[in-house]
N, C-alpha and C positions, 0 to 999 in steps of 0.2 A: 422416546426422544422425538421431538418434532423437527430437529435439524436434518435436512436432507443433505446427501453428499453432493457437493457442487459439481463433482466430476460427471454427474448424471446429465447435466445440461450439455447439449451438443450444439455445435454451431448452427445447425439447421433450426434449432429451437430459438436461437438468439438473433440471427441475422441471415439475410440472403446475400450479404456482401461477399466479395472475393475473400478467400481465407488463406493465410499463411500458417502452416502448422509448425509449432516449435516443440521439439521432442526434448524433454527435460531429463538430463543425466545427473541432476543433483547440484547444479551450479548455483552459487549465491546470486548470480546475475540473471537467472532464467526469467524471472518476472520482469526485469528491466528490458530484456530483449523484446518481450511481448509488448511492453509499453512503447518502446522505440518504433516498432513496426506500426502500431496504431497511430503514432504521431504522423505517419505517412498516409493517413486516411485509408489504411488497409486493415481489415480485421485479422487479429492473430489469436490463435487458440493454443494454450499451453497444455500439452498432453504428456503422459508417462512415456519414457523412452521405449518401452516395449509395445507401444501401439502398433498394430499390425498394418501391413500394406493394404489389406482388404478394407480396414477401417478408413484409412486415408483416401483410398479410391472412392469409397462411398461418400466421403466428405467433399470430394472434388476439389482438393486443395490446389492452389496455384503454385505453391512452392513449399519447401521444407527447410527448417533451420535446426541443426543439431547443436544443442547447448554445450557448454563446458561441463566439467565435473571433477570431483576430487580423486577419482580412480586413475589407475594406469591401465591401458588397454591390454597389457599382458598379465594383469592380475587374474588369478583363477576365477574369481567371482565378479570380474569386471562387467558392467552393464553392456549388453549386446543389442544390436539392431536387427530387426527382421530383415534378412538378406533380400527379400522380395522388394523392399523399398527401392533398391537400386535399379529395379526394372520398371518402375512406375512411369518413367519418361517425364518427370517433373524436375525442375531445378532444385539442387540441394546445396546449402551452405553449411559447412561444418566450422564451428568456432572452438578453438582450443582442443579439448577432448574430442569434440565432434570432428575436427579435422584429422586427428590421429586415428580415430575410428574409421573414417573414410579411407585413409591411406592403407590401413591394415586390411580392411574388408576387401579392398579392390586390388590386393596383391602387392602392396608396398610394404615397407618395414618401419617400425617405430621402436626406438631404443631410449634408455635413460640418457639425458643430455650430460655431456661432460661438465658443463657449467649451467646451473639453473638460472633462469631469467625471470626476474620479478620487477615490476614497476615500469617506469618510462623507458622507451627504447626507440631511437630513430629507425624508421623502416624505409629502406630504399626500394622503390617500386621498379622492378626489373622489366615488367611488361604491364602496361596499363589495361589493355583489353576492355572487356565489358565491366568487370567488377571495380576496377580502379579508374575508370574513365573520368577525365576532367579533374584529377587530383594532381597535386604537385609531385615532383620527382622524389622528394623525401618528406615524410610526415612523422609526427610523434605518435607512437603506438603504446598501448598498455599491455604488458606481458605478465603472465602468471602461470609458469609451467616448469615441470621438471623433466618431461619427456620431449622428444623431438622426432620428426619424420627423418629417417636416415636414407631410405630408398623410396623414390617416387613410384606410384602405381603406373602401369602402362597407360599411355594416353595423356598423362599429366605433365605440366611444366611448372617451373618455379616462376612466380610472378612478384614475389616480394621477399626480402631478406634483411636481417639485422647483423650486426657484427658478431653476436654470439650465436644466432640461429640462422644458418644459411637458408633453411627451408622454412620461411616464416609465412608464406602464402603460396597456394598452389591452385591450378585450374586445369580442367579438361573442358574447354569451351565447346567442343562438339556435343558433349552430353550435358553441358551446363552444370557441372559439378565444381564447386569451389570450396577451398578451405583456408582459414586464416588462423594462425597460431595466437594472435593477439585478440583483444576484446573490443570490437568496434562499437559495442553498445554503451560503453562507459565514456563519460565526458573527457577523460584523460587522453583518449585517442582522438587526435585532431582529424576531422573529416570522417569520423566514424559513422555519423548519421548519413553522410553522403554515400558512403560505401553500402550501407543498408538500403538506401534508396535505389542505388544502381541495381542491387539484387532484386528487391521487391518489385520495383516499377518497371525497370528496363529489361531485366533478365526473365523475371517471372511473368511480366505482363499484367500486373494487377491494375484494375481500373480505378483504384483509389475511391471506392464507393462506400467506405465506412464513415458515416457522418453521424453526429448526435441527433440531427433532425430525423434521419432514417431510423436510428435506434429508438427514438421516442415513439414514432409511428408504429413500429413493430412491437414495442413494449406495451403500448396502450392496447393494441389489438390482442396481444397475448393475454393481458390481464382480463380484458372483457371476455375472451373466450374461456379462460380458466375459471373466473369468478361467476360469470353469468349474472343471475339476479341475486346471488348470495351476498351476505354482509361480510365486510373485511375490517379487521381491527389492526391498527397500526400503533406500535409503541413508539411514540414521538419523544425523542431525546432533546430536540432543539438544535442538534448539530446539522451540518450541511447535508449529510446523507439522508437521514430520516426526514428532514424538512423538505428536501427536493423530492423525495419519494412521496410525501404527502401531496405535493402539487401534482405529480404525475398521476397518482391514483385518483385524486379528486377529478382530474380531467377525464380519466377513463371511466369511473363509475359513480361520480357525483356523491350524492348523499348516502349511498350504500357504504361509504367509508366512515369509520369512526376512529378519530385520533385520541389516544390516551396519553396524557403527559403526567408522569408521577414525579412530583417535586420531592426529591430525597433530602433536600437541604444542602446539597453539595455543589450547586451551580454558582456562577459568578454573580457579582453585584447587579441587582435589578433584572437579571435575565429571565427568570420564570414569568414575571408579570408582563415583561415586554413581549415575550414569545406568544403567550396566550392572546394578548391584546392584538398583536399584529395579525395572527392567523384569523381571528374571529372578526375584527373590525374591518381590516383592509381586504381580506381575501375570502371572507364568508365560509371559511373552513372551520367547522365546530371542533373544539378541543375539550375533551373531558379532563378537567384539571383536578388531580388528586393531591391534596396537601398532606404530606406524610413526613415532614421534617423531623418532628420530635420522635416519631416511631423509629426512624433510621438511626438518628444520632444516639438514641438510648441503646441500640443494639451494638454500637461500637465502643461502649464504655469499657475501658481497661484494655482494649486491643491495640497493639502497636505493630504487629507483624503485617507487612503490606499484603501478602497473599491471603492472610486471614481476613483482612479488611475486605478484599475483593469477594471472597467467598461469602462472608457475612452479608455484605450489601447485595450480592447476587441472589442469595437465598431469600432475603427479605423482599427484594424486588419481585421475585417469583410469587411469593405469598400475597403481596399487595396486588400484583397483576391478576392473579387467580381470582381473588375476591372481587375485584372491580369488573373483570371480564364476565364473571358469572352474573353479576348484578346488571350489567348493561346488555348482555348477550340475549340469545345465543349468536355466536359467530362461527362461520365455517372456515374462514381463512385468517391467518395471521401474516401481516406484511412486515418485513425487516429490511433495513438499509445495509445489508451485509455487502462488503467489498472484498476483492482479492486480498488486500493487506490484512484484513481481519483473519482470514484463513491462515495466512503465513505466520502471523504473530502467535496464533494459538497452537499451530501444528508444526511449525518448522518446515524445512525444505529437504531434509535428508531422505534419501531413497534407498530402499532395500534392493540390492542388485539382483536378488533371486526372484522377487515378486514384482518389482517396478512400482511398489506402493510407497507413498510418503510415510516416513517414520516420525511419530510425534516427538517433538523436542519442545518441552514446555518452557516458555519465556515468561508469560504472565497470563492470567485468566481474563478473557473478555466476558462481558455479561450481556451480549445480545440475548434476547429472551430464549432460553433453552432449558431443557430439563423440566418442562411443565408437566403437570399430572396428565397421565394418558387419557383420562376421561374428559379432558377439555377437547380432545380430538380436533385440533387445528390442522389444516393443511397449510403449507408454507408458500408464500409469494415473495420472491427475492429478485426483482427485476435488475438490480445493480450487482448481482453476485459475481459478475465477471468484469466489472468496471474498475478502473483506477480512480483515485480521488480527483485528479485533474479532469477526467472525463465526466465525473458527476457534476463538477462545477460548470463544465460546458453544457451539460443537460440543463442545469439550473438557469443558465443564461438563455437557452432556447425557450424555457418555460416562463421566463420573466420573473424568476424568483428574486426577491429584493437583494440588493448588493449586501446589505447588512447581515443577511443569512448566508448567501452563497459564498461570500469571501471570508467567513468566520474561520479562524484557525481551528485545527483539530482539537477536540476536547475529549478526555478519557471518560468512559462510562461511569466510573466511580467518582468522577469530578474532583472537587477540591479535597476529598477525603484522602487521596493519595498524594496530594501536594502539601498536606499538613503531615509532616513526618512525625511519627510517634502517635500518641493518643489524640483522637479527634474530639474536640469539645466545641460548644457554641462559641465560646470566647475566642478560641484559637482560630476557628473558621472566620469569625468577624475580622480578626487581625489580618489574616491572609486576604480576605475579600478586599479590604481597603487598600492594602499594598498592591495587590494585583490590578486593581482599578487604576491606580496611579501609573503603574508600569505600562499598561496598554494605552492609557490616555496620552502619555508622552510619546510613545511609539507612533501613534496615529498622528499626533500634532507635528511630528517631524517627517511625516510622509513615508514612513518605513513599514507600515503594517502589512501591505500587500507584497513587500519584497522579502518578508520573513515568513518561513513556514509555520513556526510556532514561537510565541513569546509568553512567558508567564512567571509568576512568583512561586517560590517554595518556602514554607515556614519550617525552619529546623527545630529539632527537639532539644537543642542545647542553648545555653546562654553565654554571654561574654561580657566582660567588664567594659564600661565606657564612662565618659564624662559629659554631662549635659547640665548647663547652667551652674557650673562650678561644683556640681554634685556627682559623686560616684554613682554609676548605675550598673545594674547586673540584669540585662534584658535579652530579648530574643534577636535572632538574625533572620533576615530574608535573603534568599538567593534569587538572583535574576537569571532565568534560563531563556536564551534566544538562539534559535538555530535556523539555518538555511537548508533546504532540501528540495528535491523534485518529487519524491514519492513517499518519503518517510522511512524507506528501507535503510537508507544511510543518511547522515546529516552532519553538517559542520557547524561549529559555533559561529554566530553572527558577529562580524566586526563592527559593533556599534560605536558611534563617535564618543570620545571621552566626555565631551561636554554634555551629551545626552545622558550618559551614565551618571555623571555628577548631579545633574538636575533631578533624575529619578531618585538617587540616593538621598539627596537633600530633602526632597518632598516627603519621602517615606519616613525618614527619621523625625521630621518636624510635624507631620500630619497623622501618623499612625502611632497610637499609644502602645508602649511596650516593645518598640523596636529601637535598637541603638546601633545596629550594624547592618550594612548591605554589602553582599559579595556577588561576583559575577562568575558564572560557570563557563569555563573555556575548554570543555571536553567534547569531542566529537562522538558520533555513533557510527561504527564501533570505535572505541571499546565500551563507552557508556551507552545507555539507552536515552531517548529524549526525556522521558519522564524519570523522576528520581525513584519512584516506587512502582 
């Protein structure tokens, strides 16, 4: 396997900026905490909860945040913290489980709450101090807990409470230890980002020196040092991540970069041709264009299971990639636009309390180039492996990547093949392409494209009765899927104007042969995923 463990990348390899360490106890919001800290122009590194004090000291972290988690601190196998961390002399903020752990470790008590508290709850600030500085006396907080701190540790005082939870926030300002039972990282907590800023900037003293310009300079230097005079192959998908990576690598190593674009036949209308022309004509970045549409579509004949589609496409992609890389090579390095969310979606976020390692929870298969034959002997270059999608877009702006590329909505690796539900054929792909084109065209015309995280069409494998021109029809349906999100980890369905939906529906039914019904998906993530397959 060529896929390296992302956890091997340390902050010193990625940035010289001030660092906030986030110790992950298995919370669904751990990645969101990291993202919120970075929005403050401070680098955050997400680490396993059992990271040692020695490791944190070597990293010279400015502060530590303890995430929430699904366990109770009194469970026999509950995740534990290295007790030496409390002696490091750096500020610590415990969130939810992190606060309970702080209280118990420092000689307080935690017990099951008489009444569990979930959702919105007014938080009364008892003492503003440093953590709650410049906040209103009462703010809306977001709670999600079944345990509560019943006895404060020595040196602590209550700084916030709710009707159900008297000890909702605590502080030992002499040691700069703070705990909040609610989740400041979620948008439902009003002033949550301000609370994090108070901790990161004012309490920890971060210099806020994590910028994308600084990241680009360091990433280019790292690529040059790693690759030297060797050739680098980039599997270009046409998405924001791989396209931005192509710009960065070209700036770093010039013509030693080879971009390979494999046209599987599953991209949106006119995209393959536009992509290759834009890179070569406008930016002088050569793209090796592999036309393999018939080859991929033939492999999907008779396949309807979505996971089997992904595996089939992934396996064929590897075969094509292997053939072409041998023909164009040799190459020493393979570059990929892997991001944090790629790792989360493929591996999940559950943590084994005994080992501190993430436990794989399969949601769906991604097919970044992995599982290549060992004799290809690629070394991996993944400059974006610890970036979020919005940070990649910021990198793209710094590199002057065209808006048409950097603002593109996320697009799945298997492309339209997983938006054609059921069997994939040329005819059904053509129907979806035309409908999807109309959806996106109207969204852009109404000035909503950049306000929506993703919008696309889905072709259903069923038919329904209709009437067109006084004739009974029995044809296909198109689903419109539009969601708003900040990072793709959670999403809400977009409240599109009714007149816009009406226009999209009218155009699709009138302009796309074989469609007589258009429906709108109003399901959020969770419980649904953004994609249908």
